[in-house]
Backbone as CSV, one residue per row, in Angstrom:
resi,resn,N_x,N_y,N_z,CA_x,CA_y,CA_z,C_x,C_y,C_z
1,MET,27.623,-80.169,-61.821,26.888,-79.231,-62.663,27.396,-77.827,-62.375
2,HIS,27.711,-77.112,-63.427,28.182,-75.740,-63.281,27.011,-74.834,-62.924
3,TRP,27.328,-73.719,-62.317,26.286,-72.797,-61.876,25.501,-72.259,-63.050
4,ASP,26.150,-72.064,-64.219,25.424,-71.497,-65.357,24.398,-72.481,-65.904
5,ARG,24.697,-73.762,-65.839,23.705,-74.755,-66.282,22.536,-74.828,-65.308
6,ALA,22.836,-74.722,-64.031,21.771,-74.717,-63.031,20.916,-73.457,-63.186
7,TYR,21.556,-72.330,-63.500,20.847,-71.070,-63.703,19.903,-71.170,-64.891
8,VAL,20.403,-71.686,-65.997,19.568,-71.842,-67.196,18.465,-72.863,-66.940
9,ALA,18.797,-73.956,-66.287,17.786,-74.972,-65.979,16.699,-74.394,-65.078
10,GLY,17.079,-73.540,-64.148,16.092,-72.896,-63.280,15.155,-71.999,-64.066
11,TRP,15.701,-71.196,-64.983,14.854,-70.323,-65.793,13.956,-71.118,-66.729
12,ILE,14.470,-72.205,-67.267,13.637,-73.062,-68.118,12.504,-73.665,-67.295
13,ALA,12.807,-74.100,-66.082,11.772,-74.663,-65.213,10.701,-73.626,-64.894
14,ILE,11.119,-72.388,-64.641,10.150,-71.322,-64.366,9.280,-71.067,-65.594
15,ALA,9.896,-71.003,-66.778,9.144,-70.742,-68.006,8.167,-71.873,-68.312
16,VAL,8.603,-73.115,-68.146,7.720,-74.259,-68.391,6.594,-74.275,-67.359
17,GLY,6.918,-73.988,-66.107,5.882,-73.928,-65.077,4.864,-72.837,-65.362
18,PHE,5.340,-71.683,-65.812,4.457,-70.584,-66.168,3.539,-70.985,-67.316
19,ALA,4.120,-71.596,-68.370,3.321,-72.014,-69.526,2.308,-73.093,-69.126
20,PHE,2.727,-74.036,-68.296,1.814,-75.091,-67.851,0.659,-74.502,-67.046
21,TYR,0.963,-73.549,-66.144,-0.090,-72.933,-65.348,-1.052,-72.143,-66.227
22,GLU,-0.509,-71.409,-67.226,-1.366,-70.658,-68.143,-2.322,-71.606,-68.873
23,PHE,-1.787,-72.720,-69.347,-2.629,-73.703,-70.040,-3.670,-74.275,-69.091
24,TRP,-3.256,-74.634,-67.896,-4.170,-75.225,-66.926,-5.260,-74.236,-66.520
25,ALA,-4.872,-72.985,-66.304,-5.857,-71.977,-65.904,-6.798,-71.642,-67.057
26,GLY,-6.305,-71.667,-68.277,-7.142,-71.330,-69.430,-8.073,-72.444,-69.855
27,TYR,-7.601,-73.679,-69.760,-8.392,-74.787,-70.275,-8.792,-75.799,-69.215
28,GLY,-8.402,-75.556,-67.982,-8.733,-76.485,-66.910,-10.192,-76.391,-66.497
29,THR,-10.564,-77.229,-65.566,-11.952,-77.259,-65.118,-12.268,-76.149,-64.129
30,GLY,-11.242,-75.597,-63.461,-11.479,-74.541,-62.484,-11.636,-73.190,-63.166
31,LYS,-12.846,-72.729,-63.343,-13.084,-71.458,-64.028,-12.806,-70.248,-63.137
32,HIS,-12.548,-70.467,-61.866,-12.270,-69.368,-60.953,-10.769,-69.117,-60.816
33,THR,-9.957,-69.861,-61.552,-8.511,-69.685,-61.504,-8.093,-68.680,-62.566
34,PRO,-7.569,-67.510,-62.159,-7.167,-66.515,-63.167,-5.840,-66.905,-63.812
35,MET,-5.683,-66.547,-65.063,-4.409,-66.757,-65.737,-3.408,-65.750,-65.176
36,LEU,-2.138,-66.131,-65.149,-1.130,-65.237,-64.583,-1.001,-63.951,-65.387
37,THR,-1.193,-64.024,-66.690,-1.123,-62.799,-67.488,-2.238,-61.839,-67.104
38,GLN,-3.405,-62.351,-66.777,-4.499,-61.492,-66.336,-4.176,-60.853,-64.990
39,VAL,-3.561,-61.605,-64.105,-3.191,-61.080,-62.794,-2.151,-59.973,-62.940
40,VAL,-1.157,-60.192,-63.802,-0.113,-59.185,-64.000,-0.706,-57.922,-64.599
41,VAL,-1.543,-58.058,-65.628,-2.129,-56.889,-66.279,-3.031,-56.125,-65.324
42,ARG,-3.752,-56.834,-64.496,-4.707,-56.185,-63.607,-4.053,-55.547,-62.381
43,TYR,-3.029,-56.191,-61.808,-2.532,-55.753,-60.501,-1.140,-55.115,-60.498
44,VAL,-0.384,-55.211,-61.578,0.934,-54.570,-61.623,0.760,-53.201,-62.268
45,PRO,1.089,-52.126,-61.564,0.862,-50.788,-62.107,1.794,-50.473,-63.278
46,TRP,1.377,-49.511,-64.086,2.131,-49.157,-65.282,3.508,-48.610,-64.936
47,TRP,3.636,-47.953,-63.800,4.915,-47.348,-63.446,5.954,-48.380,-63.019
48,ILE,5.545,-49.614,-62.810,6.488,-50.719,-62.603,6.741,-51.426,-63.929
49,THR,5.713,-51.564,-64.724,5.828,-52.289,-65.989,6.660,-51.538,-67.015
50,LEU,6.443,-50.242,-67.160,7.128,-49.458,-68.189,8.653,-49.474,-68.043
51,PRO,9.224,-49.235,-66.870,10.692,-49.320,-66.765,11.226,-50.716,-67.087
52,PHE,10.476,-51.748,-66.709,10.912,-53.103,-67.035,10.949,-53.322,-68.538
53,ILE,9.941,-52.863,-69.253,9.895,-53.039,-70.707,11.028,-52.255,-71.369
54,VAL,11.270,-51.037,-70.901,12.375,-50.239,-71.447,13.701,-50.945,-71.189
55,TRP,13.893,-51.440,-69.969,15.124,-52.164,-69.657,15.276,-53.391,-70.551
56,LEU,14.194,-54.097,-70.813,14.252,-55.296,-71.635,14.713,-54.974,-73.053
57,PHE,14.170,-53.914,-73.643,14.588,-53.527,-74.991,16.046,-53.081,-75.016
58,VAL,16.468,-52.322,-74.022,17.863,-51.893,-73.962,18.773,-53.103,-73.787
59,HIS,18.383,-54.021,-72.935,19.167,-55.234,-72.721,19.335,-56.014,-74.016
60,PHE,18.251,-56.225,-74.754,18.346,-56.954,-76.015,19.210,-56.207,-77.024
61,ALA,19.074,-54.892,-77.090,19.867,-54.111,-78.035,21.357,-54.208,-77.713
62,VAL,21.707,-54.092,-76.448,23.114,-54.160,-76.058,23.660,-55.574,-76.225
63,ARG,22.882,-56.552,-75.807,23.360,-57.935,-75.836,23.514,-58.473,-77.248
64,TYR,22.524,-58.284,-78.071,22.519,-58.943,-79.373,23.200,-58.142,-80.469
65,THR,23.645,-56.926,-80.201,24.452,-56.200,-81.172,25.932,-56.242,-80.790
66,ASN,26.276,-56.929,-79.739,27.654,-57.066,-79.296,28.394,-57.995,-80.257
67,PRO,29.497,-57.552,-80.882,30.226,-58.399,-81.833,30.759,-59.688,-81.207
68,ASN,31.149,-59.645,-79.933,31.628,-60.862,-79.279,30.526,-61.910,-79.202
69,TYR,29.320,-61.478,-78.915,28.200,-62.420,-78.834,27.861,-62.982,-80.209
70,ILE,27.905,-62.145,-81.238,27.615,-62.610,-82.592,28.661,-63.629,-83.020
71,ASN,29.930,-63.382,-82.732,30.978,-64.349,-83.055,30.806,-65.638,-82.270
72,TRP,30.373,-65.530,-81.024,30.144,-66.725,-80.211,29.016,-67.566,-80.813
73,LEU,27.962,-66.902,-81.298,26.870,-67.630,-81.924,27.327,-68.345,-83.194
74,LYS,28.227,-67.706,-83.938,28.729,-68.309,-85.169,29.750,-69.411,-84.893
75,GLY,30.225,-69.490,-83.663,31.178,-70.537,-83.294,32.615,-70.183,-83.590
76,HIS,32.939,-68.915,-83.693,34.317,-68.474,-83.983,35.033,-68.181,-82.705
C-alpha cells in the first residue's frame, strides 16, 4: 500500500469515526455525552478558529483553481 492511500484511508477513518460519534452522542442513550461539535464550539477560542477557517478558504481557492488539478480531474 502506498503512503498516499494509507493517508487517505486514515482521513476517511477519522471522518467516519467523527460522524459515528456525532450520531451516537446525538441519538444514543447516554444524554450526558456531548457532541464533538458542541465541545469544539464551546471550548476552542475564536482566535484559534478564525485563522483555521481563513486558511481553509485560501487552501480551497489555491487548490481548486489550479489548472493542473482541473486537468487531472478531467483525466487529461
